[in-house]
N, C-alpha and C positions, 0 to 999 in steps of 0.2 A: 517635454511632458511624457510621463510614462503611463502605461495602461493601468497601473495600480497606485497611482499617486495618492498618498495619504492613508492608504489601507494598512492595517496592522496584521501581520502574518506570523504564525508560529510554525516552525518546521522541527519535528523531532528527529533525532538521529542525524543532525545536520553537520556533524564534524568532518565528514568526508563523503565520497561517492555521490550518490543521487541526492542525498539531503543537502550536501554542500552546494551542488550546482543549482538545486531549487532555491536555496537561500540567496545565492549570489545573483541569480536572475531576477528574483523578487525585488531585491534592492535596486537593480538596474532599471526596473520598471516603476520605481518610486515607492515601493512598500517599505514600511518600518518593520524590521524583522527581529523576532526572538529566535535565537539560534540555540536549540537544545541539543546536548550530547552528553551522555554519561562518561564518555572518554575511555571506554573499555575496549578489549580486543573483540574480534569478530565472533568469538564464542560467548561473549558476555562477561568475561572475567575482567577484574580490575576496574579502574576508573580514574578520572582526572579532569582538570579544567583546560588542558592545553588544546585539545581539538576544537572545542567550541570557541575558545578565545581566538584561535588562529583565523577562523572564518569571520568572526566579528571584526578583527583587524583588517581583513581584506575588504570587507564592506565599507568600513570607515575610510580606508585608503582611497576608495573610488568615490568618496563623497556621500555615501549612504549612511543611514542610521540603523544601528543594531545593538542588541544587548545579549549577553550569553546567559544560558541556563544549564545547570549540570545535573538536573534531576533524572531519576529513574522512572520511565513511563509506567512501569509495572507497580509503582508505589502510589497509592491513592493520594497521599498528602503532596507528593512531588508533582503529580499530574495536575492537581488543583493549583499548585503554586506556579506552574508554568503559565497557565492562563492568567493568574493574578499578576504575574510579572508583566505580561503584555498590557494589562489594564493599568497597573501602577505606573509603568514607564511611558506608555504611549496613549493611554486613555480608553482603550477598547480592544476587542479582538474581532477581526473580520474574516480571517482565513486560517484554517488549520490544515497542515499537511502532515498526516500521521505516517511517518516514514521509518521510524526506528525499528531495528530488527537485528537478530543474531542468527547464527547457524550452529547446529550440532548434528551434522549429517552422519547417518549410519544406516546400514541395511536393517530392516526391522528385526531380523534374527538376532542382531547384536545391539538393538536399541535398549537403553536402560530407562527406568522411570525418571531419573534425574534429567536425562537428555530430553525426554518427552515434556516434562513439566516446565522446564525453564523456557523452552521455545514457545510453548503455548502461553506461558505467563507473559513473556515480553511482547510477542506479536499480538495475540488475541486479547488478553487482559489489558495490555498496554494501550492498544488501539481503543478499546472500550473506555478506559479511564480518561484518556486525553480527549476523546470525542465527547464523552459525557460532560466533562468540565467546560469545554468550548461551547457545546450545544446549549447548555443552560445559561451561559453568559450571553450568548447571542440572543436567546429568547428574552433575557432581561433587558438587553440593549434595545430590542424592538426594531432592528433594522435588517434582520436576516443575516446571511453570511454564506460562506462556502467551506465545505469540508471535503478533502480528498484522502481516502484511505488507500493503503498500499497492499494489494493482494499479489498473486503470482500465478503464472501458468502451472506451477507445481501443485497449487491448490485447485485451479480451475480445470486443468487437463491431466495432471499427474506427472511424476518424475521419480525415477529410481533413487532409493536411498534417502528420501525426504518425507517420510510419512508424518513425522512430527511437524515439520515446516508446512507441508501441504495441508495438513488438518487445520493448522492455525490460519493459513491464508484462505482456505475455503470458508472458514468461520467468519473471517473479516468480510469477505464478499457477501455472505448471507446476511450478516449484521447490517451492512450498508444498504442492501436491497430492501430490507424492511424499513430502516430508518428514513430513507429518502421520502417515503410515502408520508411519514409523520412530519418530516421537516417542511414539506410544502406549505403547511398551515402557517408556518412562521417565516417563510421566505428563506429557509435554510436549504441550500443545495448540498447533496451528498453524492459524490461520484467515486468510482473505483478505478485505480490504476494497477495494471499488471505489466510491469516493465521488464525489459531484458537489457541490462547495461553492464558494462565492465566496471568492477569495483573490487575492493579487497574482500567483499563477501563472495564474489562470483568469479574471481580471476582464475581459479583452477577448475571451473566448470566448463568454460568455453574452450574450443580447440586452440591449441597453442601454435604460434608461428604463422598465423594467418591475418595479422594486423587487426585482430578483434578489438584491441584496446582503443583504436581510433574509429573503427567501423561502428562499434557499439558504445561509444563514449556517452557517459551519463548526461552530458550537456545537450545531447540530442533528444532526451526524454523531457527535460525540464520545460521547454516552451509550452507544450500542451498543458502541463500541470499548472504553470503560472497563469496561463490564459483562463483556466477554469476558476481562478479566483477573481477574475475581472468581471465588471458589469456586462461586458459583451457576452458573457456565458450565462446570463441570468435565466435563460430558458433550458439550460442543460442540467439535468439531474437524474439520478438513478441509472446512470450509464456505466458500462464497463469498457475501458479502453486498454487495448494491448499496444504498447509502445516499444518498438525495437528499432534502434538507429533512427533514421528519418522516416520510418513508416509507422503510421497510427492506424489501428484496426478497431472497429467497434464489434464487441462480442455480444451477440444476441442469441438467446436460446431457441432451438427449434426441436420439434419432436417428429418421430417417424413411426407410424403405426406398424407394429410387427405382426399382430394377428387381431382379428375382431369378429365378433358375432353379435347379434341383436341382444340387448339387455333383457328382453322379455323371455329369453331362453334360460335354461338352467346353466349352472357353472360348467366350465370346461372340465373334462376328465384330464387327469394328469398326463396320460400318454397322448391324448388328443392335442393338448396345448403344446406339448413337446414337439409333436410332428408339425404343427402349424408354425411354431417359432423357427424350427430348423429349415422349413421350406423356403424361407426368405433370407436365410443367413448370408448367402452370397451377395445380397443386395444391401447389406448393412454398410454404413460408412466405415472406412478403414480406421482402426485405432491408431493413436500416435505411438511412435517408437520411443522407448525409454532412452534417456540420455545416459550414455555409458561413462562411468567415472572409475578411476582406480580407487580401490578401498584398502584401508589399512588392515 
């Protein structure tokens, strides 16, 4: 008996990396899986059926049930068709993992509009379109469901050379933090994953020669994600999880007062508020250091 026996799940970008390990573990836990992958390179170029088909073959070889989908998450018709494939093949959709993504990293000085647009399109629009289709199908079914969207510390905390990617990932997190409040009415849970895992998207980001491929294997992230699709997680929604190796952290927002005076008083003078802010500067939390990468 698996934790997701009989549930129907769709994983986007499941032809490799995190998406593949999500899909394989879903199947091991009894889920019926739609494996979506456009089959392109990590920068979004090209396409093909081989990557999705290979994962479906692995699932079938271990006795699971799966079907491939080759659609583009950033295309509205394709996004709707992915959900419809789940319904047509397995009768319903219970769980969506919005995982598909690409990279077009460049320092902002050298960023082009095309680099910006395609990353925003695939990550933010692609997440919106697939979630939109799944959400409405779940409402129609009337039994709730689970949605996990994929953000990143690049969007939540920042990272050098990823302004396009970070903007998209921050948008995804903001989208989910609003949607979960609406989804509660229908029993639809929405959670945010910010993973750090070794894959073809990230292999040149992590330090080399330190066994990071094993230490940060994507199959160490998938157990949390798969659990979030189970009935055991029915009380968990609106949360942001940082998953790195075998460590899971819950990210919750906190504020720190920098300066304050009674609201019955007049507004701060510019020089006055500057003095008040600087007075406490040494007590501010330390900012994160940017990840250094070689740039072309």
